All heavy atoms as an XYZ file, in Angstrom:
952
protein
N     -10.771     14.120    -19.029
C      -9.939     15.330    -18.864
C     -10.514     16.431    -19.503
O     -11.017     16.433    -20.679
C      -8.565     14.966    -19.430
C      -7.515     16.023    -19.406
S      -5.969     15.678    -20.154
C      -5.465     14.136    -19.469
N     -10.632     17.580    -18.875
C     -11.196     18.697    -19.359
C     -10.324     19.409    -20.456
O      -9.111     19.149    -20.524
C     -11.535     19.706    -18.232
O     -10.308     20.284    -17.758
N     -10.961     20.304    -21.160
C     -10.170     21.050    -22.241
C      -9.110     21.833    -21.495
O      -7.978     21.911    -22.120
C     -11.110     21.840    -22.953
C     -11.903     21.223    -24.091
C     -11.151     20.504    -25.023
O     -10.134     21.126    -25.639
O     -11.430     19.422    -25.436
N      -9.315     22.374    -20.453
C      -8.396     23.173    -19.692
C      -7.176     22.370    -19.357
O      -5.972     22.808    -19.530
C      -8.892     23.719    -18.389
C      -7.991     24.715    -17.622
C      -8.784     25.096    -16.412
C      -7.673     25.888    -15.535
N      -8.393     26.279    -14.171
N      -7.286     21.190    -18.967
C      -6.183     20.325    -18.577
C      -5.413     19.800    -19.769
O      -4.184     19.479    -19.752
C      -6.608     19.126    -17.738
C      -7.136     19.458    -16.388
O      -6.623     20.505    -15.828
O      -7.935     18.679    -15.820
N      -6.043     19.718    -20.928
C      -5.370     19.148    -22.107
C      -4.307     20.216    -22.587
O      -3.286     19.835    -23.254
C      -6.359     18.970    -23.243
C      -7.206     17.707    -23.050
C      -8.135     17.589    -24.230
C      -8.977     16.330    -23.953
N      -9.891     16.098    -25.038
N      -4.479     21.407    -22.395
C      -3.573     22.528    -22.833
C      -2.457     22.679    -21.838
O      -1.507     23.524    -22.098
C      -4.313     23.772    -23.055
C      -5.212     23.607    -24.225
O      -5.061     22.903    -25.168
N      -6.433     24.366    -24.087
N      -2.527     22.103    -20.661
C      -1.482     22.319    -19.668
C      -0.175     21.599    -20.100
O      -0.203     20.481    -20.767
C      -1.895     21.661    -18.356
C      -2.896     22.447    -17.625
C      -3.236     21.730    -16.355
N      -4.272     22.526    -15.549
C      -4.059     22.915    -14.438
N      -3.003     22.590    -13.657
N      -5.002     23.717    -13.835
N       0.983     22.093    -19.697
C       2.319     21.419    -19.921
C       2.290     20.150    -19.167
O       2.683     19.116    -19.778
C       3.449     22.399    -19.575
C       4.728     21.731    -19.584
C       5.414     21.390    -20.815
C       5.423     21.335    -18.503
C       6.607     20.729    -20.893
C       6.704     20.691    -18.445
C       7.240     20.446    -19.727
N       1.836     20.169    -17.973
C       1.847     18.904    -17.203
C       0.397     18.474    -16.996
O      -0.275     18.839    -16.099
C       2.499     19.180    -15.714
C       3.936     19.463    -15.888
C       4.489     19.586    -14.486
N       5.981     19.651    -14.589
C       6.760     20.576    -13.989
N       6.063     21.523    -13.252
N       8.012     20.646    -14.202
N      -0.080     17.723    -17.990
C      -1.557     17.398    -17.959
C      -1.760     16.072    -17.280
O      -2.966     15.677    -17.125
C      -2.021     17.361    -19.444
O      -1.246     16.461    -20.088
N      -0.757     15.269    -16.826
C      -1.010     14.041    -16.304
C      -1.040     14.151    -14.751
O      -0.323     14.915    -14.177
C       0.081     13.000    -16.643
O       0.049     12.754    -18.050
N      -1.878     13.288    -14.115
C      -1.963     13.285    -12.644
C      -1.381     11.979    -12.149
O      -1.835     10.880    -12.565
C      -3.447     13.418    -12.183
C      -3.979     14.882    -12.698
C      -3.580     13.257    -10.712
C      -5.572     15.009    -12.466
N      -0.585     12.050    -11.120
C      -0.025     10.837    -10.522
C      -0.350     10.967     -9.057
O      -0.314     11.993     -8.337
C       1.437     10.780    -10.610
C       1.849     10.770    -12.135
C       2.051      9.507     -9.825
C       3.376     10.768    -12.292
N      -0.928      9.783     -8.415
C      -1.278      9.842     -6.993
C      -0.791      8.509     -6.418
O      -0.500      7.531     -7.013
C      -2.815     10.024     -6.881
O      -3.492      8.881     -7.420
N      -0.726      8.501     -5.076
C      -0.250      7.355     -4.306
C      -0.748      7.473     -2.865
O      -1.323      8.577     -2.495
C       1.316      7.294     -4.278
C       1.922      8.424     -3.550
C       2.370      8.327     -2.333
C       2.237      9.602     -4.303
C       2.903      9.351     -1.670
C       2.888     10.637     -3.650
C       3.244     10.613     -2.345
N      -0.774      6.389     -2.114
C      -1.289      6.358     -0.856
C      -0.204      6.438      0.180
O       0.932      5.991     -0.071
C      -2.089      5.058     -0.611
C      -3.221      4.911     -1.442
C      -4.171      3.805     -0.934
N      -5.354      3.644     -1.801
C      -6.540      4.293     -1.542
N      -6.630      5.228     -0.506
N      -7.506      4.260     -2.370
N      -0.458      7.047      1.249
C       0.563      7.216      2.407
C      -0.296      7.147      3.699
O      -1.510      7.430      3.765
C       1.213      8.579      2.330
N       0.439      6.673      4.805
C      -0.247      6.696      6.096
C      -0.387      8.128      6.589
O       0.332      9.068      6.126
C       0.584      5.861      7.105
O       1.804      6.586      7.386
N      -1.165      8.367      7.562
C      -1.355      9.725      8.140
C      -0.016     10.297      8.652
O       0.275     11.479      8.487
C      -2.271      9.606      9.272
C      -3.165      8.310      8.827
C      -2.286      7.557      8.214
N       0.840      9.570      9.201
C       2.086      9.882      9.727
C       3.098     10.195      8.517
O       3.825     11.209      8.585
C       2.840      8.829     10.547
C       2.043      8.515     11.838
C       0.866      7.566     11.677
O       0.807      6.806     10.665
O       0.025      7.533     12.543
N       3.087      9.436      7.542
C       3.896      9.673      6.334
C       3.551     10.982      5.614
O       4.330     11.752      5.251
C       3.830      8.518      5.317
C       4.463      7.262      5.795
C       4.176      5.971      4.985
O       3.044      6.007      4.413
O       5.049      5.165      4.892
N       2.191     11.203      5.520
C       1.655     12.425      4.992
C       2.241     13.669      5.709
O       2.597     14.673      5.101
C       0.138     12.425      4.974
C      -0.465     13.632      4.240
C      -1.918     13.583      4.218
N      -2.375     14.900      3.550
C      -3.359     14.953      2.738
N      -3.916     13.820      2.479
N      -3.698     15.989      2.148
N       2.088     13.571      7.064
C       2.583     14.742      7.824
C       4.042     14.944      7.658
O       4.612     16.155      7.544
C       2.370     14.497      9.323
C       0.811     14.565      9.780
C       0.616     14.157     11.241
C       0.312     16.002      9.599
N       4.872     13.867      7.528
C       6.297     14.033      7.321
C       6.564     14.639      5.903
O       7.434     15.563      5.733
C       7.002     12.625      7.452
C       7.045     12.127      8.840
C       7.703     10.700      8.792
O       7.701     10.005      7.863
N       8.084     10.363     10.038
N       5.790     14.136      4.964
C       5.965     14.653      3.563
C       5.619     16.159      3.541
O       6.300     17.029      2.942
C       5.142     13.889      2.553
C       5.686     12.436      2.488
C       5.052     14.536      1.171
C       4.719     11.492      1.728
N       4.490     16.566      4.054
C       4.072     17.901      4.087
C       4.977     18.812      4.802
O       5.114     19.908      4.432
C       2.631     18.040      4.557
C       1.608     17.520      3.583
C       0.159     17.401      4.051
O      -0.128     17.781      5.299
O      -0.707     17.115      3.349
N       5.486     18.347      5.962
C       6.631     19.078      6.650
C       7.847     19.357      5.775
O       8.335     20.429      5.717
C       6.940     18.348      7.869
N       8.221     18.306      5.042
C       9.451     18.521      4.210
C       9.157     19.606      3.191
O       9.914     20.420      2.668
C       9.815     17.267      3.458
C      10.531     16.197      4.439
C      10.757     14.915      3.743
N      11.624     14.165      4.636
C      12.746     13.575      4.238
N      13.049     13.546      2.943
N      13.478     12.861      5.159
N       7.947     19.485      2.607
C       7.522     20.485      1.473
C       7.568     21.945      2.034
O       8.081     22.801      1.375
C       6.243     20.013      0.869
C       6.238     18.773      0.200
C       5.666     21.166      0.023
C       4.896     18.140     -0.229
N       7.020     22.089      3.159
C       6.966     23.429      3.829
C       8.320     23.930      4.022
O       8.583     25.106      3.786
C       6.183     23.323      5.122
C       4.703     23.260      4.988
C       4.006     23.103      6.350
C       2.556     22.994      6.042
N       1.749     22.792      7.397
N       9.250     23.092      4.483
C      10.679     23.482      4.773
C      11.345     23.800      3.428
O      12.133     24.802      3.441
C      11.422     22.340      5.434
C      12.917     22.636      5.493
C      10.838     22.091      6.861
N      11.062     23.241      2.443
C      11.646     23.444      1.095
C      11.205     24.889      0.516
O      11.912     25.528     -0.209
C      11.384     22.450      0.147
S      12.273     20.839      0.452
N       9.942     25.128      0.858
C       9.356     26.422      0.351
C       9.057     26.438     -1.157
O       8.987     27.541     -1.811
N       8.799     25.294     -1.735
C       8.435     25.242     -3.145
C       7.038     24.553     -3.254
O       6.681     23.889     -2.295
C       9.464     24.390     -3.976
C       9.681     23.015     -3.538
C      10.840     25.123     -3.978
C      10.590     22.144     -4.386
N       6.430     24.716     -4.389
C       5.046     24.093     -4.519
C       5.120     22.642     -4.439
O       6.180     22.060     -4.782
C       4.617     24.617     -5.924
C       5.435     25.781     -6.185
C       6.799     25.625     -5.508
N       4.049     22.022     -3.992
C       3.972     20.648     -3.777
C       4.413     19.733     -5.003
O       5.091     18.805     -5.040
C       2.667     20.188     -3.279
C       2.536     18.854     -2.667
C       1.041     18.441     -2.256
C       0.886     19.081     -0.916
N      -0.380     18.632     -0.203
N       3.767     20.192     -6.177
C       3.988     19.485     -7.373
C       5.476     19.410     -7.808
O       6.088     18.497     -8.171
N       6.163     20.664     -7.615
C       7.440     20.820     -7.969
C       8.421     19.982     -6.984
O       9.304     19.256     -7.386
C       7.861     22.293     -7.880
C       9.284     22.624     -8.387
C       9.574     24.029     -8.339
O       8.551     24.981     -8.440
O      10.739     24.365     -8.228
N       8.008     19.979     -5.752
C       8.730     19.165     -4.738
C       8.757     17.649     -5.207
O       9.795     16.987     -5.260
C       8.054     19.298     -3.415
C       8.738     18.449     -2.337
C       9.936     18.674     -1.739
C       8.144     17.148     -2.091
C      10.402     17.863     -0.788
C       8.742     16.211     -1.172
C       9.919     16.688     -0.497
O      10.501     15.749      0.465
N       7.551     17.208     -5.548
C       7.498     15.700     -5.813
C       8.197     15.435     -7.203
O       8.962     14.464     -7.253
C       6.035     15.293     -6.088
C       5.215     15.118     -4.776
C       4.169     15.763     -4.480
C       5.754     14.109     -3.746
C       3.468     15.706     -3.332
C       5.014     14.065     -2.651
C       3.989     14.767     -2.266
N       8.124     16.310     -8.098
C       8.838     16.059     -9.411
C      10.360     16.110     -9.156
O      11.049     15.180     -9.602
C       8.387     17.035    -10.451
C       6.991     16.887    -10.900
C       9.401     17.062    -11.648
C       6.367     17.949    -11.698
N      10.821     17.060     -8.385
C      12.311     17.215     -8.086
C      12.721     15.959     -7.261
O      13.853     15.435     -7.548
C      12.688     18.543     -7.348
C      12.526     19.698     -8.271
O      12.516     19.580     -9.542
N      12.266     20.847     -7.663
N      11.950     15.649     -6.267
C      12.288     14.464     -5.420
C      12.403     13.117     -6.240
O      13.277     12.297     -6.015
C      11.245     14.329     -4.385
O      11.368     15.372     -3.431
N      11.500     12.932     -7.166
C      11.427     11.674     -7.869
C      12.353     11.682     -9.050
O      12.928     10.629     -9.369
C      10.008     11.351     -8.337
C       8.991     11.165     -7.222
C       7.646     11.103     -7.763
C       9.369      9.865     -6.493
N      12.590     12.782     -9.746
C      13.433     12.746    -10.968
C      14.927     13.102    -10.705
O      15.759     12.719    -11.604
C      12.823     13.790    -12.006
C      11.456     13.392    -12.571
C      11.108     14.530    -13.506
C      11.431     12.070    -13.176
N      15.350     13.640     -9.608
C      16.617     14.013     -9.423
C      17.276     13.267     -8.196
O      18.158     13.833     -7.483
C      16.735     15.518     -9.169
C      16.089     16.244    -10.248
N      16.779     16.310    -11.502
C      15.045     17.043    -10.398
C      15.980     16.982    -12.303
N      14.951     17.563    -11.659
N      16.940     12.037     -8.032
C      17.505     11.227     -6.957
C      18.208     10.137     -7.552
O      17.821      9.688     -8.737
C      16.537     10.794     -5.978
C      15.505      9.740     -6.434
C      14.677      9.288     -5.372
O      15.062      8.943     -4.308
N      13.388      9.065     -5.628
N      19.231      9.538     -6.881
C      19.948      8.302     -7.318
C      19.059      7.095     -7.369
O      18.354      6.892     -6.391
C      21.229      8.114     -6.590
C      21.976      7.011     -7.060
C      23.231      6.920     -6.289
C      24.053      5.734     -6.712
N      25.235      5.475     -5.852
N      19.016      6.365     -8.408
C      18.201      5.139     -8.442
C      19.064      4.025     -8.044
O      20.229      3.848     -8.582
C      17.688      4.885     -9.851
C      16.714      6.094    -10.239
C      16.919      3.538    -10.013
C      16.118      6.036    -11.676
N      18.633      3.244     -7.115
C      19.421      2.027     -6.631
C      18.494      0.834     -7.013
O      17.369      0.761     -6.558
C      19.647      2.068     -5.148
C      20.361      0.852     -4.680
C      20.439      3.392     -4.869
N      19.126     -0.101     -7.740
C      18.380     -1.471     -8.074
C      18.794     -2.398     -6.968
O      19.919     -2.697     -6.750
C      18.705     -1.989     -9.384
C      18.368     -1.000    -10.508
C      18.175     -3.269     -9.595
C      18.658     -1.497    -11.886
N      17.774     -2.901     -6.319
C      17.930     -3.968     -5.355
C      17.869     -5.330     -6.130
O      16.914     -5.576     -6.765
C      16.813     -3.988     -4.243
O      16.906     -2.732     -3.549
N      18.740     -6.128     -5.917
C      18.899     -7.425     -6.684
C      18.024     -8.382     -5.930
O      18.000     -8.473     -4.629
C      20.280     -7.940     -6.777
C      20.360     -9.236     -7.511
C      21.168     -6.826     -7.599
N      17.284     -9.152     -6.615
C      16.479    -10.175     -6.053
C      15.412    -10.669     -7.057
O      15.153     -9.900     -8.086
N      15.019    -11.900     -6.902
C      14.199    -12.440     -7.919
C      12.879    -11.704     -8.083
O      12.427    -11.387     -9.254
C      13.828    -13.900     -7.470
C      12.809    -14.574     -8.507
C      12.901    -15.996     -8.456
C      11.922    -16.710     -9.396
N      11.695    -16.172    -10.729
N      12.180    -11.157     -7.014
C      11.017    -10.502     -7.057
C      11.180     -9.158     -7.913
O      10.441     -8.883     -8.837
C      10.490    -10.069     -5.755
C       9.169     -9.276     -5.692
C       8.089     -9.724     -6.214
C       9.411     -7.906     -5.376
C       6.902     -8.826     -6.282
C       8.297     -7.066     -5.340
C       7.021     -7.605     -5.850
O       5.974     -6.682     -5.883
N      12.214     -8.497     -7.627
C      12.413     -7.130     -8.297
C      12.842     -7.382     -9.705
O      12.472     -6.560    -10.599
C      13.470     -6.342     -7.378
C      12.795     -5.988     -6.120
C      13.768     -5.207     -5.221
C      13.045     -4.861     -3.977
N      13.880     -4.290     -2.935
N      13.689     -8.285     -9.999
C      14.093     -8.491    -11.335
C      12.914     -8.993    -12.187
O      12.721     -8.788    -13.323
C      15.290     -9.423    -11.418
O      15.001    -10.681    -10.964
N      12.019     -9.843    -11.503
C      10.870    -10.294    -12.202
C       9.905     -9.183    -12.579
O       9.305     -9.165    -13.576
C      10.021    -11.285    -11.366
C      10.738    -12.706    -11.455
O      11.663    -12.890    -12.208
O      10.360    -13.492    -10.594
N       9.911     -8.152    -11.585
C       9.033     -6.982    -11.890
C       9.442     -6.210    -13.156
O       8.789     -5.803    -13.962
C       8.913     -6.087    -10.681
C       8.123     -6.581     -9.603
C       8.028     -5.716     -8.401
N       7.474     -4.374     -8.754
C       7.599     -3.293     -7.974
N       8.178     -3.432     -6.825
N       6.996     -2.213     -8.321
N      10.897     -6.114    -13.262
C      11.490     -5.335    -14.387
C      11.140     -6.261    -15.651
O      10.790     -5.592    -16.686
C      12.874     -5.176    -14.197
C      13.611     -4.556    -15.329
C      13.210     -3.021    -15.586
C      15.176     -4.413    -15.038
N      11.413     -7.495    -15.580
C      11.033     -8.319    -16.818
C       9.596     -8.207    -17.176
O       9.365     -8.168    -18.415
C      11.352     -9.760    -16.410
O      12.748     -9.935    -16.146
N       8.677     -8.258    -16.230
C       7.366     -8.122    -16.555
C       6.933     -6.828    -17.179
O       6.134     -6.604    -18.093
C       6.495     -8.393    -15.292
C       6.532     -9.817    -14.839
S       5.728    -10.071    -13.243
C       4.234     -9.155    -13.251
N       7.553     -5.737    -16.652
C       7.378     -4.416    -17.308
C       7.869     -4.370    -18.759
O       7.198     -3.804    -19.631
C       8.135     -3.261    -16.432
C       7.707     -1.864    -16.846
C       6.351     -1.449    -16.738
O       5.486     -2.096    -15.984
O       5.930     -0.475    -17.331
N       9.052     -4.873    -18.983
C       9.527     -4.975    -20.340
C       8.623     -5.810    -21.260
O       8.432     -5.423    -22.368
C      11.018     -5.367    -20.295
C      12.016     -4.445    -19.696
C      13.392     -5.188    -19.625
C      12.172     -3.150    -20.556
N       8.231     -6.864    -20.753
C       7.350     -7.841    -21.439
C       6.000     -7.081    -21.833
O       5.497     -7.175    -22.954
C       6.993     -9.085    -20.641
C       6.149    -10.027    -21.370
C       5.828    -11.244    -20.599
C       4.863    -12.219    -21.254
N       4.566    -13.343    -20.409
N       5.414     -6.360    -20.834
C       4.205     -5.636    -21.051
C       4.440     -4.562    -22.136
O       3.574     -4.474    -23.032
C       3.804     -4.796    -19.760
C       2.494     -4.101    -19.939
C       2.228     -3.201    -18.628
N       3.296     -2.123    -18.435
C       3.210     -0.948    -19.127
N       2.185     -0.595    -19.998
N       3.962      0.112    -18.959
N       5.507     -3.856    -22.210
C       5.734     -2.813    -23.242
C       5.835     -3.552    -24.574
O       5.397     -2.948    -25.530
C       6.942     -1.972    -22.929
C       6.816     -1.099    -21.679
C       8.156     -0.454    -21.302
C       5.849     -0.022    -21.918
N       6.569     -4.596    -24.619
C       6.698     -5.423    -25.919
C       5.375     -5.831    -26.405
O       5.128     -5.663    -27.596
C       7.638     -6.587    -25.729
C       7.967     -7.262    -27.048
C       8.414     -8.628    -26.985
N       7.424     -9.542    -26.693
C       7.306    -10.423    -25.759
N       8.397    -10.689    -25.101
N       6.216    -11.214    -25.637
N       4.513     -6.447    -25.498
C       3.260     -6.862    -25.943
C       2.323     -5.708    -26.416
O       1.609     -5.882    -27.436
C       2.541     -7.651    -24.797
C       3.223     -8.977    -24.535
C       2.653     -9.584    -23.236
O       1.959     -8.872    -22.478
O       2.994    -10.731    -23.002
N       2.384     -4.520    -25.767
C       1.677     -3.407    -26.235
C       2.091     -2.886    -27.705
O       1.339     -2.593    -28.447
C       1.797     -2.260    -25.229
C       1.068     -2.460    -23.897
S       1.439     -1.189    -22.704
C       0.481      0.142    -23.395
N       3.380     -2.923    -27.846
C       3.954     -2.578    -29.087
C       3.395     -3.569    -30.268
O       3.030     -3.110    -31.304
C       5.456     -2.499    -29.138
C       6.058     -1.290    -28.441
C       7.512     -1.416    -28.304
C       5.708     -0.135    -29.330
N       3.394     -4.807    -29.927
C       3.029     -5.834    -30.929
C       1.649     -5.688    -31.196
O       1.139     -5.944    -32.380
C       3.313     -7.326    -30.367
C       4.790     -7.620    -30.197
C       4.968     -8.828    -29.559
O       4.138     -9.418    -28.966
O       6.144     -9.388    -29.651
N       0.722     -5.210    -30.253
C      -0.733     -5.145    -30.508
C      -1.123     -3.801    -31.027
O      -2.413     -3.563    -31.248
C      -1.541     -5.472    -29.230
C      -1.240     -6.883    -28.866
O      -1.152     -7.820    -29.745
N      -1.125     -7.196    -27.655
N      -0.232     -2.837    -31.203
C      -0.597     -1.439    -31.609
C      -0.822     -1.421    -33.092
O      -0.190     -1.995    -33.868
C       0.563     -0.490    -31.198
C       0.709     -0.227    -29.734
S      -0.634      0.639    -29.185
C      -0.382      0.661    -27.577
N      -1.735     -0.446    -33.362
C      -2.058     -0.176    -34.866
C      -1.903      1.304    -35.138
O      -1.584      1.584    -36.221
C      -3.499     -0.723    -35.275
C      -3.479     -2.203    -35.178
C      -4.849     -2.737    -35.680
O      -5.747     -1.995    -36.199
O      -5.158     -3.917    -35.413
N      -2.214      2.124    -34.167
C      -2.272      3.484    -34.411
C      -0.920      4.127    -34.121
O      -0.225      3.777    -33.227
C      -3.284      4.231    -33.429
C      -4.689      3.780    -33.678
C      -5.621      4.553    -32.643
C      -7.086      4.059    -32.928
N      -8.009      4.725    -31.937
N      -0.489      5.118    -34.956
C       0.897      5.692    -34.896
C       0.973      6.488    -33.595
O       2.054      6.380    -32.919
C       0.925      6.642    -36.190
O       0.794      5.866    -37.318
C       2.402      7.195    -36.130
N      -0.007      7.197    -33.204
C       0.024      7.932    -31.907
C       0.377      7.109    -30.675
O       1.106      7.394    -29.835
C      -1.298      8.780    -31.692
C      -1.302      9.915    -32.619
O      -0.339     10.293    -33.261
O      -2.513     10.498    -32.853
N      -0.417      5.995    -30.646
C      -0.260      5.029    -29.560
C       1.231      4.444    -29.571
O       1.816      4.329    -28.428
C      -1.253      3.946    -29.565
C      -2.674      4.284    -29.330
C      -3.611      3.154    -29.375
O      -4.129      2.892    -30.485
O      -3.761      2.583    -28.353
N       1.684      4.144    -30.693
C       2.942      3.579    -30.851
C       3.988      4.565    -30.344
O       4.980      4.234    -29.666
C       3.374      3.062    -32.230
C       2.509      1.836    -32.527
C       4.880      2.752    -32.470
C       2.570      1.325    -33.844
N       3.877      5.835    -30.722
C       4.678      6.962    -30.306
C       4.825      7.070    -28.838
O       5.923      7.114    -28.192
C       4.394      8.213    -30.931
C       4.776      8.292    -32.465
C       4.514      9.682    -32.991
O       4.618     10.648    -32.261
O       4.139      9.782    -34.208
N       3.638      7.035    -28.156
C       3.650      7.099    -26.686
C       4.378      5.927    -26.035
O       5.136      6.082    -25.062
C       2.218      7.146    -26.179
C       1.454      8.526    -26.580
O       2.176      9.453    -26.785
N       0.171      8.395    -26.561
N       4.092      4.786    -26.559
C       4.761      3.549    -25.989
C       6.264      3.640    -26.277
O       7.061      3.248    -25.349
C       4.094      2.254    -26.548
C       2.612      2.156    -26.212
C       4.897      1.011    -26.043
C       2.409      2.159    -24.691
N       6.603      3.985    -27.402
C       8.101      4.104    -27.773
C       8.783      5.057    -26.869
O       9.945      4.884    -26.355
C       8.314      4.464    -29.163
C       8.054      3.282    -30.195
C       8.059      3.844    -31.608
C       8.978      2.188    -30.014
N       8.120      6.277    -26.581
C       8.669      7.164    -25.703
C       8.787      6.612    -24.276
O       9.842      6.879    -23.654
C       7.759      8.436    -25.653
C       8.346      9.678    -24.995
C       9.404     10.174    -25.780
O       9.507     10.041    -27.119
O      10.334     10.898    -25.174
N       7.914      5.850    -23.864
C       7.935      5.235    -22.369
C       9.050      4.236    -22.490
O       9.811      4.128    -21.492
C       6.644      4.402    -22.149
C       6.567      3.957    -20.768
C       5.196      3.340    -20.435
O       4.272      3.571    -21.223
O       5.186      2.673    -19.460
N       9.309      3.517    -23.591
C      10.327      2.522    -23.658
C      11.742      3.203    -23.658
O      12.737      2.777    -23.037
C      10.224      1.715    -24.904
S       9.012      0.481    -24.947
N      11.762      4.380    -24.288
C      12.966      5.135    -24.327
C      13.445      5.572    -23.032
O      14.585      5.446    -22.624
C      12.800      6.329    -25.336
C      13.845      7.312    -25.455
C      13.602      8.445    -26.337
C      14.672      9.493    -26.182
N      14.265     10.818    -26.904
N      12.429      6.187    -22.184
C      12.794      6.660    -20.848
C      13.148      5.487    -20.134
O      14.152      5.564    -19.151
C      11.585      7.339    -20.262
C      11.358      8.706    -20.869
C      10.188      9.067    -21.466
C      12.419      9.663    -20.795
C      10.014     10.366    -21.871
C      12.241     10.959    -21.338
C      10.942     11.326    -21.906
N      12.503      4.342    -20.089
C      12.746      3.197    -19.329
C      14.252      2.695    -19.593
O      15.001      2.446    -18.720
C      11.690      2.053    -19.466
C      11.943      0.815    -18.720
C      11.838      1.009    -17.223
C      10.890     -0.211    -19.236
N      14.560      2.588    -20.800
C      15.895      2.070    -21.233
C      16.899      3.063    -20.841
O      18.016      2.662    -20.638
C      15.872      1.631    -22.776
C      14.999      0.446    -22.994
C      14.866      0.236    -24.559
C      15.369     -0.813    -22.359
N      16.752      4.326    -21.040
C      17.664      5.301    -20.736
C      18.003      5.272    -19.173
O      19.223      5.196    -18.806
C      17.143      6.734    -21.016
O      16.944      6.811    -22.446
C      18.157      7.821    -20.635
N      17.046      5.204    -18.375
C      17.256      4.949    -16.849
C      17.960      3.786    -16.673
O      18.918      3.725    -15.845
C      15.924      4.969    -16.145
C      15.260      6.348    -16.139
C      16.051      7.410    -15.462
O      16.685      7.087    -14.446
O      15.987      8.535    -15.845
N      17.576      2.594    -17.309
C      18.172      1.377    -17.094
C      19.736      1.333    -17.543
O      20.584      0.803    -16.741
C      17.519      0.294    -17.859
C      17.785     -1.156    -17.581
C      17.695     -1.534    -16.074
C      17.036     -2.140    -18.534
N      20.058      2.020    -18.659
C      21.396      2.105    -19.068
C      22.230      2.988    -18.126
O      23.392      2.598    -17.699
C      21.438      2.711    -20.498
C      21.045      1.795    -21.613
C      20.971      2.596    -22.880
C      22.045      0.600    -21.735
N      21.603      4.034    -17.590
C      22.325      4.858    -16.608
C      22.689      4.160    -15.351
O      23.815      4.178    -14.834
C      21.493      6.131    -16.324
N      21.704      3.336    -14.913
C      21.977      2.534    -13.713
C      22.877      1.527    -13.948
O      23.853      1.277    -13.075
C      20.522      2.007    -13.193
C      19.643      2.999    -12.812
C      20.841      0.916    -12.214
C      18.090      2.645    -12.630
N      22.924      0.833    -15.082
C      23.909     -0.269    -15.366
C      25.218      0.368    -15.425
O      26.152     -0.230    -14.893
C      23.501     -0.849    -16.695
O      22.140     -1.339    -16.654
C      24.412     -1.932    -17.045
N      25.420      1.548    -16.056
C      26.774      2.222    -16.154
C      27.196      2.483    -14.783
O      28.435      2.227    -14.428
C      26.684      3.368    -16.977
C      26.596      3.071    -18.447
C      26.558      4.349    -19.293
C      26.398      4.050    -20.696
N      26.130      5.242    -21.541
N      26.486      3.047    -13.885
C      26.856      3.351    -12.576
C      27.179      2.128    -11.811
O      28.217      2.141    -11.087
C      25.705      4.152    -11.807
C      25.457      5.637    -12.216
C      24.345      6.189    -11.377
O      23.921      5.678    -10.377
O      23.785      7.254    -11.963
N      26.450      1.024    -11.914
C      26.720     -0.136    -11.204
C      27.986     -0.714    -11.799
O      28.757     -1.403    -10.947
C      25.567     -1.130    -11.382
C      24.428     -0.769    -10.487
O      24.566     -0.028     -9.476
N      23.276     -1.240    -10.814
N      28.362     -0.610    -13.044
C      29.513     -1.166    -13.560
C      30.783     -0.276    -13.005
O      31.770     -0.933    -12.678
C      29.596     -0.963    -15.104
C      28.711     -2.048    -15.810
O      28.296     -2.982    -15.150
O      28.387     -1.901    -17.026
N      30.583      0.932    -12.776
C      31.672      1.687    -12.249
C      31.866      1.324    -10.857
O      32.957      1.224    -10.347
C      31.367      3.245    -12.304
C      31.370      3.617    -13.858
C      32.247      4.165    -11.464
C      30.873      5.107    -14.043
N      30.728      1.128    -10.071
C      30.877      0.766     -8.672
C      31.505     -0.637     -8.517
O      32.325     -0.828     -7.728
C      29.424      0.840     -7.983
C      28.960      2.265     -7.864
C      29.458      0.065     -6.620
C      27.575      2.388     -7.513
N      31.090     -1.566     -9.487
C      31.646     -2.828     -9.428
C      33.100     -2.824     -9.748
O      33.975     -3.535     -9.161
C      30.951     -3.742    -10.477
N      33.570     -1.986    -10.746
C      34.973     -1.916    -11.036
C      35.712     -1.328     -9.928
O      36.886     -1.753     -9.673
C      35.124     -1.047    -12.333
C      36.440     -0.957    -12.951
C      36.922     -2.386    -13.421
O      36.145     -3.230    -13.983
O      38.097     -2.700    -13.150
N      35.165     -0.300     -9.284
C      35.867      0.263     -8.061
C      36.024     -0.888     -7.017
O      37.092     -0.890     -6.272
C      35.144      1.519     -7.560
C      35.228      2.757     -8.396
O      36.083      2.660     -9.289
N      34.393      3.615     -8.278
N      35.042     -1.632     -6.846
C      35.042     -2.703     -5.785
C      36.116     -3.649     -6.236
O      36.948     -4.043     -5.259
C      33.717     -3.347     -5.749
C      33.699     -4.394     -4.641
C      33.721     -4.158     -3.347
C      33.703     -5.775     -5.110
C      33.682     -5.119     -2.447
C      33.628     -6.768     -4.111
C      33.612     -6.483     -2.797
N      36.265     -4.161     -7.404
C      37.367     -4.946     -7.803
C      38.694     -4.385     -7.540
O      39.537     -5.089     -7.095
C      37.144     -5.332     -9.299
C      35.972     -6.227     -9.601
C      35.811     -6.573    -11.161
C      34.553     -7.132    -11.496
N      34.343     -7.203    -13.044
N      38.768     -3.108     -7.927
C      40.046     -2.491     -7.660
C      40.443     -2.448     -6.242
O      41.548     -2.697     -5.891
C      40.020     -1.005     -8.304
O      39.665     -1.091     -9.552
C      41.385     -0.352     -8.156
N      39.454     -2.134     -5.403
C      39.757     -2.028     -3.988
C      40.077     -3.431     -3.440
O      40.915     -3.595     -2.479
C      38.460     -1.498     -3.244
C      38.195      0.010     -3.530
S      36.633      0.663     -2.795
C      36.154     -0.339     -1.548
N      39.514     -4.604     -3.961
C      39.750     -5.819     -3.487
C      41.189     -6.270     -3.723
O      41.791     -6.888     -2.841
C      38.746     -6.818     -4.015
C      37.406     -6.942     -3.307
C      36.593     -8.031     -3.905
C      36.992     -9.385     -3.433
N      36.156    -10.510     -3.903
N      41.768     -5.900     -4.956
C      43.076     -6.260     -5.350
C      44.137     -5.598     -4.388
O      45.113     -6.120     -4.239
C      43.289     -5.887     -6.740
C      42.431     -6.814     -7.774
C      42.727     -6.332     -9.186
C      41.844     -7.145    -10.097
N      41.966     -6.617    -11.486
N      43.815     -4.366     -3.936
C      44.793     -3.643     -3.271
C      45.185     -4.279     -1.895
O      44.485     -5.001     -1.238
C      44.295     -2.251     -3.020
O      44.067     -1.671     -4.195
């Protein structure tokens, strides 16, 4: 990472693969919104409702991610590294709690609807 990038507010780069058709669709949506591409992706990813699909594979992935974070914490010695991992844990658990609360509300509404 260059010195110029270290001083940026958003210094991390995230990338992913898409098919040529998906890329065209994504770029068309960005043009319609009229905002910069980075802002579009950040808004799209951070301000949408998260839905957890129940299933062994997906719950295993969550378990593996939590296990990975725990193992990293156990093996850490440097304070800076621990702070970064704890911050990642905090965000993960915050999202998980929010989703759990939403699902509890939905489940409660479903129970109420069934009784009627």
